[in-house]
N, C-alpha and C positions, 0 to 999 in steps of 0.2 A: 334525824338525818341532814347532813349538810347540803344545802343545794349548791348545785355547780353552775357556776355563771356560764351562760351561753356564749359561746365563742362566734365572733361574726367572721364568715369566711367570705372571702372576697370572691366577686364573680369573675369568669374568665375574662369578659370585656374590661372589668376594672383592672385586673391584673396587668393586661396588655397596655393599657394606658399609662400606668405606674412604670412598668418596665421600659416603655418607649421614651418616657420622659427622662428617667435617669440614663437610659443609654444614649440620648442625645446631649444632654447638659453636661454630664461628666466629659464625654470624649471632646465637645467644644471647648471646655475649660483647659482642659490638658492640652489640646491643640493650639490654644491661644498663647499657652506659656511656651512652649517649645517650638512654635512657628518661627520666630526670629531666628533662633539659633540655626535650626535646620536650613532656613532661607539663606543666611549668612555662609554656613558652610557648603551648601549647594552652589552658592555664587563664587566662594573662594576657588572651589574644585574647576568650575567652568573658566573664570578668568586665568586662573593658573595655566590651564590647559592651552588656552588662547596666547597667553603670554609666551610660553615656551615655543609654540608654534611659529609666532612672529621673530622671535630670536633665531630659530633655526632657519626660517626664510631668509633673514638678513645674511646669517652665515653662508648659506648656499649662493647667495647673490655675489658677495665678496669674492667667495672661493672662486666661483665661475668667472668672474669679472677679472681677477688677477691671473687665473690660469689661461683665458683668452688673450690677454695682453701679453703675457710670458710666450706665448706661442707665436703671437705676431712679431714680437721683437727678435725671437729667434730665426724667423723666416727671412726678416730683413737683413739680419746678421749674415745667414747662410748665403743670401744673394749679393751681399757686398763682398764676399771672400772672391768672387769671381770678376770684380770690377778692379782694375788696377790703378787707373787715372783719380787722383783725388778730386777733381773738379767734377768728373762723372759721378763719383761717391756722393758728392754734395747735393749734386743736382737730384740722385735718385732719392736721397735722403727728403729732400723738399717735396719731391712729388709723393712720396709715401706718406708723409706728415699730412699734406693737403688732402690725400685721397682718405686716410683713415680717420683723422680730425679726432685723435683720442690723446694726443700728447702736447703739453704744453711746452716742451722741450726735447728735441731729438736731434743728438750730435754724436760725432765720433770723438773719442778721447784716448790719450795713450798713457799707459801707466807703467812705470818701471820700478822693480823692487817691490816690496809688500803692498797688496792690493788693498784699497780702502774697504769699509764693511759692505756696501751696498754692492760690490761687485762679487762678493762671496756669496749672498744670498739673495736670490730672485724669485719673486717681487720682493723689494726691501721698503719697509716703512721707516721714514725718518721722523723719529719721536719728536725731534726738536721743531722741525719745520711743518711737520704733518705730511710730507709728500710721500707719493709711492713711486718707487724707482724700479724700473725693470731694465736689464742689461743682458747683452750677449757677446761672447768673443768672436771677433772677426778673425784677426791674424794673432801672431805673437805680440804681446803688449799694447794691442789695437783693440778698442770695444765700442760698442755701440750703446749708448745711454739714453733712456726716455722716462721722461716725467709724466705722469698721468695727470691730466687735467682734473683740478678740484671739482668742478661743476659736472664732469662726469662720473666721477666718482659718487657724489651725491645721488645723481640720476640711477645709477646701476646699483647703488646699494638698497635702496628701496623700491625696486623693481617690483610690480605686481602686488604691492603692499597699499590698501586704501584705508588707511588708518587716519581719522580727523581729530581724534581726542586724546588716544595713548601715545605716549612720549617713547620715542627710541633714540638711543644715543650710542655713537662708535667711538671709542676711545682706543688711544695707544697705551702701551704699557706704563707710560710715564704720566699718565692722565691727560694727555693732549686730547682734546675734542677733533676727530677727525671729520665726522659728519653727524647730522641730527635731523629728527623728524618732530615738528610740534615743540622746538625748543622754548624752554622756559629757564632763565638763569637761575632762579631761586630754587627750583626743584634738580637742576643741574649740580649745583654747588652742595646741595644735601646728599645727593646720590654719589656724587666723586668722592666723598669722604667715607663711604660705607664700603667702597670696592675691596673685597677680600684680597690680602697681600698674597696668598698662596692658593692656587686652584690649579689642577691639573687641565693640559691644554685638552680642548674638546668637551671639558664637563661644564654643568651649570650649576648654579645655587640660588637662593633667595637672599636677599639683601634689605637694610632697612631695620629699624626698631621694631615695627610690627612683624616683621617676617612675613610668614604665609598664612597668618591667622584670617584677615579679612582683606588685605590690600596687597596682592602679590605683586612683588618687584624682583624680575628675574634678571640674573647676569650671568652671561656665556663667555667663556674664553674660547677662542677659534683655535683648532687644532693646527700646528705647525706656522702659526702667524701671531705676531706680536699685536694683536687686536683683541678687545672685549666689548661685548654687546650688552647694552642695559635696555630692559623694556618696562616702561614705569606704569603701572596700573594706577592712575591718579584717583585721588578721593572723590572727585565729581562724578567719576565713572562708576565708582563702587555705590556711591549713594543713589545714582540714578537707577541701576539695575536694581538694588535692594528695594527701593520704593515699588519699582515696577513689579517685581515679583511678589512683594507682599500684598500689594493690591489684587493680584491676580488670584493669589491663595484665599484673600478674604473673600472675593467674590465668588470663588468656588465654593468656599464654607457657607456662603450666605444661601447660595442657590441650592446647595445640599440640604440644607436645613429645611428649606421651604418644600421641597420635593418629599422629604422625609415626613413632614408633619401631615402632608397630603396623602401621602401612601398610608400612614396611621389612621387618619379618617377613614378612608375607604375601606382598609383592612377591617377596622373594628366594626363598621356598618355591615358588611358582608357577613362577618364571624357572627354576629349578633343574630341576623337573620337565620342563617343555616343552623346553628344551636338551637333555636326554637323549633325547626322542622325536625332535628332529632328527638327532642321532647316529645313532640306531637306523635311521632312514629312509636316511640317506646310506650307511650301511654295508650295509644290504639292497640297495640301488641298485648298489652296486660289485660285488655277487656276483650280479648279474643277476637279482634278483628284481624286475622291473618293475611288478608288481601290488601293490607294498607301498605303504599309504598312511599319512601322518602324521597321527596324531589328536591334537590338542592339548587340553589341559585348560584351555578357553576360558572365562573370566571377565572382570570388570571389570579385573583386575590383569594380564591376559595382554598384552603389549606388541604393537603394531600390527606392528612389524617381523617378530616371530616368526609372526604369523598370515599375513602376506603371504608369508613364505617358504615356509611350509607350504602354503599355497594353490598358489602358483606350482609347487612340488614336485609336487603331486597333479596340477595341470593337465597338466604335462608326461607324466607316467605317463598319464594318460588321453588325451592328443593321440594316441598312436599308435594305440590301439583306435578313436578316432573318424575317424581319416584315411580309412579305407576309406568309412565313411558319407558323407563330404564328397565324395569323389571319385565316389561313386554318384550323389550328388545333383546335381553338376555335369554328369554324362553325360544325367541327366534333362533337365536345363535346356538343354543343347546339343541334344537331341532334339527339345525343343519349338521351340526356335529354328529348326532345321532342317526342321519340319513347317511353321512359318509361313513360310520362304522357299519352300517347295516349293508351299504353297498360294498364295503371292503370284504366283510364276511360271505356276502352273497357271491362276489366275484371269485374269491378263495375256493369257497366250497363246490361252485359250478364248473369254473373253468380250469382249476387245478385238477378236479377230479378224473376228467377225460384222459389227459394224458397220463395221469398215474395209473387209472385203470387198465389202459393199454399196456404200459409198462410191466404192470404186476400180471398181467394176462399172458403176456408173450414169454416173462419171465419163468411162471409158472410152467407154461408148455414145455420150456426148454430144460426144466428140470424133472420132469417126468421121466423115470425109468421104465415104466410099462409100454413105451411106444418107441418106434425107431424114427429118428427124425434125419431125413437125406439132407444133403448139403445145401440144396437150393432152399429148401424150407428154414434151415438153420439161418442163411444169410439174409433171407427175407424179414425173418423175426428179428434178427439184430438190426438190421436197416430202420425196422418200425421203431424198435426200442431207442436208438440213437435220434430218431427224427423227434419222438415224443420228448426225449430228454432235452434236446435243443429248444423245441417249442416251450417246455416247461421253464428252462433257463432263460429265454427270452422273456417270459411273463413276470419271473422273479426280477429279473434286471429292470423291467419296467416299474414294478413296484418300488424297487430300491432307488430308483433316480427320482421319483416323485419328491422327496424331503429335499433334496438337493437344488431341484428346479424352484420349489417354492421358498427355500431358504437362500436363493442365490449364491449355492456352495459349489457349483458345477466345476469339477478339474478338467478345464479344457486346455488342449496342447494343440492350436492350430498351425498348419503348416501347409505348403503348396503340394496338391495331391492330385493324381489324374483321375478325373471323372469317369472316363470309361473303365478304367481298373476298379474302382470302386463300385460301379454299378454291376461289373460281371461278378464280382465276389458276392455282392447282395443277391443276385438273381440266381446264382447258384445255391445260395442258403435257403431259398424258398421253393426251388425248382422240384425237388423231389417230394415236396408237400402237397403241391398244387399241380393241376395239368393244363391250366389256362396257357395260351401262347402269349410269350413274351416278346416283342419286338423292340430290340435295342438299336435305336438309330444313331447313336453316339460312339459305335464300335470304331469307326474309322476317322473320328474327329479328335484332334489333340486339343483338349479344353483341359484347363487347370483352375481348381477352385481352392479358396483359402479357407481350410475347416480342419476340425478334428477327425482324423481317419476313422477311428473305431466308431464315434459318435455319428458320424454321417453315415456309415454302414447301418447303424441302429436306426437311424431315420428313414432310410430308404428300404429297408425291410419292412418296416412298420408300414409305411405307404404301400408297398407291393403286396402286402398281405391285405391290407383295407381293400385295394382294388380288386385282387382275387376274390375276396369274401362277399363283397356288396356289388360287384360288376355282373352284368348280365351274361347268363351262361352261354358258353360257346362263343363269345366275343373277345378278341384280343386286347392285350395292354400295350399301348405304344409309349416308349420313353425317349424323348429328345431333348436336346438343350442348346441354348443361345446365348451368345455373350454380346452385350451392349454396355458401352461406357463404363468398363471396368466391374460389371456385374454379371454373373451367368445365372441365368434362369433354367432349372430343369424342369421340363413339362411331362406330367403323366397323363395319359389320355385313355379312358375306357368308357364303355357304355354302361349306364346305370339309370335307374328311375330318378325322375326329376325331383330335386330337393329345394324347397324355398329358401330365400336368404336368412330368414330368421333361424331356421333350423341350421343352416350351414354355419352360422355364428356360434351356434350353442354346441357344435361338434367337438370345439376346441375346450371345452370343460372336461372336468374329472367324471368317470363314470356314464358319460353319455353315449347312447348308442341309437342307432337308427330304429331298430326293432324293438318291441317291447320286451322290457326285462322278464315278463313272466312267460313269454314264449320262446325266446332264445333261439331264434330261427337260425342265427349265425353264432359262431364261436368268437369269443374276444372278451377282453377286460373293459373295454369302454376308456382305456387310457392313452392309446395309441397317439391319437392327434394332440392330445394335451401334453404329452412328452414330446412329440416332434416339435410343436411350437417352442416350449421351454428349452429344447437344445438348440434350436435355430438362433433363437435370441441370444443366447449365451456366446455363439459363434458369429454375431454380427449379422444374420440373416432373417428371412422372413418367409411366411407360407400363405397362399392364398388358394382358395377353392372357389369353382364356378360350375353351376349346373345348367344346362340349357334344356328347353322343353323338347328338343327333339333327341332327349336321352343321351346326351354326351356329357360326359363328366371331365373336369380338368382340375389338376393339382399342380400349382406353380411354387416351385421351391427357389428362393432367390439367396445368392451367396456371392461374396466378393471374389473377384477372380484374381487378386494380389493381396499381398499384405497390408492392412490398413493400421 
């Protein structure tokens, strides 16, 4: 048999070191190769943008200056129309020139026949002399002509421009230099040779042998003016920015490398420690030690996968001990469910039997043919059947509404309703069943509550029946209501044996009754208060019970008095 050579498998720590070295060295080499090109391209875009901005600023300054001077010469010309004396005109011109201090020459001239070029276009740029001339017509053949001071042109053209190195040249179409910033004769001679012969007004372009690659030189032709603007980004500026940017990139790469190496060292150290902890936990589990827990050294360098594995391992060990607790809890839940089922069957079998027995008895009596039933007995029998049917219907309604209450699926349609009308209807619904006196103190009160009318009647019927069943025999039931701060409280007061607070709170649970379930001293399903509380909660209301030691029992039903 051939012996297979044993393959050496790298440990995780060794693999991390190898991958980290390659992930650092290769990117650094690639970065070193392309950093210069990236730097130059980024520089070119930045310098191009600033050069364009400078050209546009000079453009705006020239336009605003010429426009303002043109407006001023027109104002002077308009004023001169109303001065008839030549001496007065001359004196006015001298005062204007002295006050404005923008014209090197300001005078009135007369022209006959064909007008010179500088009168046809204002402001006019004299390509030969480099003068900027503005003019305005005073009267027929009479014009005012002003020549703007060259020093003012220089000052206004480069207003708001703080540029100590970059060169800016303003030229006429003939190539005459009108103004400049940081002038250098050698550079100007070079640039003037590369001015494009054809370019649209208002457009800009790059000029020079290098174009836009590294040293952007911008030329802009002003709209509606015979002026061109050159913004020269010199070689000194480019080199300075290149070296400065390259040094920043190199420093950032060096710092990143140092930080990466430190991170790799820490990561490898903590990875090694935590992997050993996993090994120890697995070995202990294989030897039957199921209580062993893996305790990792957790920090920012701990991998998520290791933490996840450790947590799952510890959960698996804890699951065995906690399984018995879950089974016990499930048994209790099954017991509660079984009790609910028993209570439901018990309620149906006991409480439904009484009205059904009455209905069957009186129905059988009415169907007998061997006896004669008078009209009074017939009406009495029918009333009893109707009462028992109503009682049975209410109990069925109570049972049907329980799933809706527990599942929060109640169909509630609240509206503003009269409390006295609903109380009157509810009292009539139980009046024929019970003989207890009911004192309704809300008959003459105009109180409105925001509730579902049918559901609110169901609530009141349940509460009145409870008061009738559990109240002291021979004592009345008083019903009153008060409205405070947008909420109405319906108060039901009757006499009943004292009930402690702990028992009062339990009365809102399902199938809870005050009497023992084996004795059944009173009728009922034990669902009334549970249903009442659920219906009130769905309508934005609440219910409170109070029992005093002098055998007074209060039921407080709180509902909003207006739409909420």
